Structures are given as C-alpha cells and as structure tokens.
N, C-alpha and C positions, 0 to 999 in steps of 0.2 A: 422512462426515467422516473416516473412516479412510483412504479413498482419497486425500483431500487431503493428509493427513499423509504418506502413502507417496510421493506426488508431490513433496512438499517434501524428503523424505529423499533422493530420487533427484536432484533439482535441486541440492541443496547438498552432495552427496557430495564429500568431500575439500576442503571450503571452511572447515570449522570452524563453520559455521552450522547450527543444528539445525532452525530453523523460520523462517517469515516474520517473526515477532516479534523475532528476533535480528538482522535485517538492519540495517546502518548506512546512512547516506545513499549511500555509494558503491555498495553492493549494490542499494539501491532504484533508483538510476539505471540500473544494469546490467540488473536483472531486471524492472523495471517502467517501462521507457522510455515516455515520452509522445510522441505524434506532434505535429507542428507546431501543429495546431488546439488540442490539449489544453494544450500549453505556453503558447500565447497566452491561453487561458482562465485558466490558473493565474496567469499574470503579471498579468492584469487583476484577478483576485480578490485577489491579494496586495496590489496597489496600493490597490484600493477598500476592502478590509476591513482594511488595514494589518496583514497577517499577518506573523509572524516566520518565519524559516527553519524553525524547529522546527514551527510550525503548518502550514507547507507540507506536511510529511510526514504530519502528523496528519489533514489534510484527506482524503488518500487513504483512510485508515481510516474516517473519518466517512462518506464517500460510499459505500464498500463496504458498510458496515453498514446503510445505508438500503435497500439492495436485498435484504438477507436476509429470508427469509420470517419473519413473526411467528409465534412458537410459542405455542400455548395451553398454559400451564403448569398449568392446573387439572385 
C-alpha cells in the first residue's frame, strides 16, 4: 500500500493533487483514460442504468473495489 502512495506522490508531483481521491474529472480523464471499447461500455451503462455524470466517475471506484482481495479482519 505504501508503494501505491509513493507512486501517487510521484505522479501528482507539482500538480496540487495529493492522491487519487483528490482528482477532479479533468484529472480523471487525463490519468485514467479509457480506450474506445471501455468508453462504449460506459456510454451503454450510463444510458441503460440512467447514470448521472457524477455516478460515471463513481463507477470506476466501484469496479476497482470489486477486484480488491477480501481481507479476513478476524
């Protein structure tokens, strides 16, 4: 996890952004660009699920979280 934070610090050096959580839509478009197939998928999902522009950016987070390993907190 610390390696990811260090990578973020290097990526955002001199941008005024401290972490991925601080990114605004413009930075998301710049640093998290989708290829054509992914853009088409997102457009379809937005239309079918009636997602707002804000929800569009939250979907990235929701998808990323589903791939994280589940931690046994016991």
